[in-house]
C-alpha positions in Angstrom: 19.8 12.9 -18.0 20.0 9.4 -19.4 23.5 8.8 -20.7 25.2 11.4 -18.2 27.7 10.0 -15.7 26.0 9.3 -12.4 26.8 7.7 -9.2 27.7 3.9 -9.8 29.1 1.1 -7.7 31.4 -1.6 -9.2 30.1 -4.9 -9.3 33.2 -6.4 -7.8 32.7 -4.5 -4.6 29.7 -6.7 -3.9 30.9 -10.2 -2.8 29.5 -13.3 -4.8 26.8 -14.7 -2.6 27.3 -11.8 -0.1 26.1 -8.3 0.9 27.5 -4.8 0.6 26.0 -2.4 2.9 26.5 1.5 2.8 25.0 3.7 5.3 24.6 7.4 5.3 26.5 8.0 2.1 26.1 11.7 1.1 25.7 12.4 -2.7 25.6 15.8 -4.2 22.5 16.8 -6.1 24.8 17.3 -9.1 26.3 13.8 -8.9 22.7 12.5 -9.2 21.6 14.9 -11.8 18.7 16.0 -9.5 16.4 19.1 -10.5 16.7 22.3 -8.9 14.2 21.6 -6.3 16.7 19.7 -4.3 19.1 21.4 -2.0 22.5 21.5 -3.6 24.1 20.0 -0.5 22.5 16.6 -1.9 21.0 13.7 -0.1 21.7 11.0 2.3 21.4 7.6 1.0 21.9 4.1 2.3 21.7 0.7 0.6 22.2 -3.0 0.9 23.2 -4.8 -2.3 22.9 -8.7 -2.2 24.7 -10.5 -5.0 23.6 -14.1 -6.2 24.1 -15.9 -9.5 25.2 -12.7 -11.3 22.3 -10.6 -10.4 22.2 -8.0 -7.6 19.2 -7.3 -5.3 19.2 -3.8 -3.8 17.2 -2.3 -1.1 17.6 1.5 -1.3 16.8 4.5 1.0 17.5 8.2 0.3 16.3 11.5 1.7 16.9 15.1 1.0 15.6 18.6 1.5 13.5 20.2 -1.2 12.9 24.0 -1.9 9.5 24.6 -3.2 7.0 27.1 -4.1 3.5 27.0 -2.5 0.9 26.6 -5.3 -1.7 28.5 -3.3 0.1 31.4 -1.6 3.4 31.5 -3.7 5.7 31.5 -0.9 9.0 29.6 -0.7 9.3 26.7 1.7 11.2 23.6 2.4 10.2 20.1 2.9 11.7 16.6 3.1 11.8 14.2 0.4 12.1 10.5 1.2 12.1 7.4 -0.9 12.5 3.6 0.0 12.6 1.0 -2.8 13.8 -2.3 -4.1 15.6 -2.8 -7.5 17.1 -6.0 -9.2 20.3 -5.2 -11.2 20.8 -7.9 -14.0 23.5 -8.0 -16.5 22.4 -7.1 -20.0 22.4 -10.1 -22.3 25.0 -9.8 -25.1 24.1 -11.2 -28.6 26.8 -14.0 -28.1 25.1 -15.1 -24.9 21.7 -16.0 -26.5 21.0 -19.6 -27.0 23.3 -20.7 -24.1 20.7 -21.2 -21.6 20.2 -17.5 -20.7 17.0 -16.1 -21.6 16.0 -12.3 -22.0 13.6 -11.0 -19.7 10.1 -11.4 -21.0 8.4 -8.3 -22.0 4.9 -8.3 -20.5 2.1 -5.7 -20.9 0.2 -7.1 -17.9 -0.7 -4.8 -15.1 1.9 -5.1 -12.4 0.4 -5.3 -8.8 2.3 -3.9 -5.8 3.5 -7.4 -4.9 5.4 -7.9 -8.2 8.7 -7.4 -6.5 11.6 -5.1 -7.4 12.0 -3.2 -10.7 14.6 -4.8 -13.0 17.5 -2.7 -14.2 19.9 -3.9 -17.0 23.4 -3.0 -16.8 26.4 -3.1 -18.9 30.0 -4.0 -17.8 30.9 -3.8 -14.3 28.9 -0.5 -13.0 25.8 -1.0 -11.1 23.8 2.5 -12.0 22.7 3.2 -8.4 22.7 7.0 -9.0 20.2 6.8 -11.8 17.7 4.7 -9.8 18.1 7.0 -6.7 17.6 10.1 -9.1 14.4 8.7 -10.6 12.8 7.6 -7.2 13.8 11.0 -5.7 12.3 13.0 -8.6 9.0 10.9 -8.0 9.0 12.3 -4.5 8.7 16.0 -5.7 4.9 17.1 -5.4 3.4 18.3 -8.6 1.5 21.0 -6.8 3.3 21.7 -3.5 1.5 23.2 -0.6 3.2 25.1 2.3 0.7 23.5 4.8 -2.7 21.7 4.4 -4.5 24.6 5.7 -2.8 27.2 3.4 -5.6 29.8 2.6 -3.9 31.1 -0.6 -4.2 34.5 -2.1 -7.3 36.8 -2.2 -8.6 36.6 -5.9 -9.4 40.2 -5.9 -6.4 42.0 -4.6 -3.9 39.3 -4.3 -3.0 39.6 -0.6 -1.7 36.6 1.2 -4.6 35.4 3.3 -2.2 33.3 5.6 -1.2 36.8 6.9 -4.8 37.8 7.8 -7.8 39.0 6.1 -7.4 41.3 3.1 -8.7 45.0 3.0 -11.2 44.0 0.0 -14.9 44.9 0.5 -16.8 41.9 0.6 
């Protein structure tokens, strides 16, 4: 989905040395490029963007509804998806800017601890790619092997009956 037009916020909307706050912004799943697991009506998102010295620090939240299939009993069910994260938007350095006191972000292969701070995202022009960051974080909230409940009993391996509905008719 990289390269597709996703939801953005113009840098000029965030006041220099100021804050832009948006609460309960409804974004459709299509606008964010979310997978089919998400309810098509979209997600509710909120953010606080703080701009200082050309960089924008964002505190972001989003939540939506997932439509999943249980990995044990194969029934469809719905579950909430929520995420809250921080991100640092930095303008991408142009080749002409090199050597003028600005340095590129160092590439490090060190293991980042949880206290390392927000993820750095580079942007071109005047558009902050909020949608792409929301999409990535929400997709990470989709469980790999979803269960309708922690006590789901699954299917009988012999006859395939859903054991959540009661015992099957197999001779044991």
